[in-house]
KEMAR-31587 format. One record per residue (C-alpha): residue number from 0; residue in one letter; x, y, z. Coordinates in steps of 0.02 Angstrom, whole numbers, plus 50000, padded with zeros to 5 digits. Example, Ala and Ser with C-alpha at 12.3 -4.5 7.8 and 13.67 -1.06 7.14 Angstrom:
<sites>
+-----+---+-------+-------+-------+
!   k ! r !  east ! north !    up !
+-----+---+-------+-------+-------+
!   0 ! A ! 50615 ! 49775 ! 50390 !
!   1 ! S ! 50684 ! 49947 ! 50357 !
+-----+---+-------+-------+-------+
</sites>
This chain:
<sites>
+-----+---+-------+-------+-------+
!   k ! r !  east ! north !    up !
+-----+---+-------+-------+-------+
!   0 ! M ! 44446 ! 48263 ! 50201 !
!   1 ! E ! 44498 ! 48417 ! 50104 !
!   2 ! G ! 44652 ! 48440 ! 50205 !
!   3 ! R ! 44710 ! 48262 ! 50169 !
!   4 ! Q ! 44678 ! 48285 ! 49983 !
!   5 ! R ! 44785 ! 48442 ! 49990 !
!   6 ! Q ! 44916 ! 48351 ! 50078 !
!   7 ! F ! 44910 ! 48211 ! 49952 !
!   8 ! D ! 44916 ! 48332 ! 49806 !
!   9 ! G ! 45068 ! 48420 ! 49887 !
!  10 ! D ! 45155 ! 48254 ! 49915 !
!  11 ! H ! 45114 ! 48199 ! 49736 !
!  12 ! L ! 45188 ! 48359 ! 49666 !
!  13 ! K ! 45348 ! 48336 ! 49772 !
!  14 ! L ! 45361 ! 48159 ! 49707 !
!  15 ! I ! 45338 ! 48209 ! 49525 !
!  16 ! T ! 45466 ! 48354 ! 49547 !
!  17 ! G ! 45592 ! 48234 ! 49627 !
!  18 ! Y ! 45563 ! 48104 ! 49490 !
!  19 ! E ! 45593 ! 48231 ! 49351 !
!  20 ! S ! 45747 ! 48294 ! 49443 !
!  21 ! A ! 45815 ! 48122 ! 49462 !
!  22 ! Q ! 45779 ! 48083 ! 49277 !
!  23 ! K ! 45874 ! 48241 ! 49227 !
!  24 ! Q ! 46023 ! 48187 ! 49331 !
!  25 ! V ! 46017 ! 48012 ! 49254 !
!  26 ! T ! 46019 ! 48089 ! 49078 !
!  27 ! E ! 46164 ! 48199 ! 49121 !
!  28 ! L ! 46260 ! 48059 ! 49202 !
!  29 ! K ! 46231 ! 47949 ! 49050 !
!  30 ! A ! 46300 ! 48082 ! 48936 !
!  31 ! R ! 46453 ! 48105 ! 49051 !
!  32 ! V ! 46482 ! 47920 ! 49051 !
!  33 ! E ! 46484 ! 47921 ! 48864 !
!  34 ! E ! 46607 ! 48064 ! 48860 !
!  35 ! L ! 46719 ! 47972 ! 48981 !
!  36 ! E ! 46710 ! 47812 ! 48878 !
!  37 ! K ! 46764 ! 47905 ! 48721 !
!  38 ! E ! 46903 ! 47988 ! 48820 !
!  39 ! V ! 46961 ! 47814 ! 48886 !
!  40 ! D ! 46954 ! 47746 ! 48709 !
!  41 ! R ! 47057 ! 47895 ! 48647 !
!  42 ! Q ! 47187 ! 47874 ! 48781 !
!  43 ! K ! 47203 ! 47687 ! 48747 !
!  44 ! V ! 47247 ! 47731 ! 48567 !
!  45 ! V ! 47377 ! 47858 ! 48625 !
!  46 ! I ! 47452 ! 47734 ! 48748 !
!  47 ! S ! 47457 ! 47595 ! 48613 !
!  48 ! D ! 47539 ! 47718 ! 48493 !
!  49 ! R ! 47665 ! 47772 ! 48620 !
!  50 ! A ! 47705 ! 47591 ! 48668 !
!  51 ! E ! 47738 ! 47553 ! 48481 !
!  52 ! E ! 47852 ! 47703 ! 48470 !
!  53 ! K ! 47947 ! 47644 ! 48623 !
!  54 ! R ! 47969 ! 47468 ! 48547 !
!  55 ! E ! 48030 ! 47547 ! 48384 !
!  56 ! A ! 48155 ! 47653 ! 48479 !
!  57 ! I ! 48220 ! 47497 ! 48574 !
!  58 ! R ! 48236 ! 47405 ! 48407 !
!  59 ! Q ! 48338 ! 47551 ! 48337 !
!  60 ! L ! 48447 ! 47562 ! 48492 !
!  61 ! C ! 48480 ! 47375 ! 48487 !
!  62 ! F ! 48528 ! 47388 ! 48303 !
!  63 ! S ! 48643 ! 47537 ! 48343 !
!  64 ! L ! 48718 ! 47444 ! 48490 !
!  65 ! E ! 48755 ! 47296 ! 48386 !
!  66 ! H ! 48828 ! 47400 ! 48245 !
!  67 ! F ! 48949 ! 47488 ! 48367 !
!  68 ! R ! 48990 ! 47324 ! 48457 !
!  69 ! T ! 49041 ! 47245 ! 48291 !
!  70 ! G ! 49147 ! 47397 ! 48245 !
!  71 ! Y ! 49231 ! 47393 ! 48418 !
!  72 ! K ! 49273 ! 47210 ! 48398 !
!  73 ! E ! 49342 ! 47244 ! 48223 !
!  74 ! L ! 49446 ! 47385 ! 48289 !
!  75 ! C ! 49513 ! 47274 ! 48430 !
!  76 ! Q ! 49557 ! 47140 ! 48307 !
!  77 ! A ! 49644 ! 47266 ! 48190 !
!  78 ! Y ! 49739 ! 47338 ! 48341 !
!  79 ! K ! 49794 ! 47165 ! 48402 !
!  80 ! G ! 49848 ! 47119 ! 48222 !
!  81 ! H ! 49946 ! 47284 ! 48207 !
!  82 ! A ! 50028 ! 47259 ! 48376 !
!  83 ! V ! 50078 ! 47083 ! 48328 !
!  84 ! I ! 50152 ! 47142 ! 48161 !
!  85 ! T ! 50256 ! 47280 ! 48240 !
!  86 ! S ! 50327 ! 47167 ! 48376 !
+-----+---+-------+-------+-------+
</sites>
């Protein structure tokens, strides 16, 4: 009977130790999850900011392209008009 009690006490101690270890791991993992969620949120903001910067760059390039296209057309018209006058 005494041997069984010691066996039971030993098993009980192992279970408690295992439980405490598991609880510690759970706490650590929850903290890590929170850190990762914050990092994901930060990265989402950075990605969103970069996407807006890209959209603005595209708008500026389109504006510049249209400006130079208009200038080119005016230059072609002026050259055609000049070529007609000299003929």
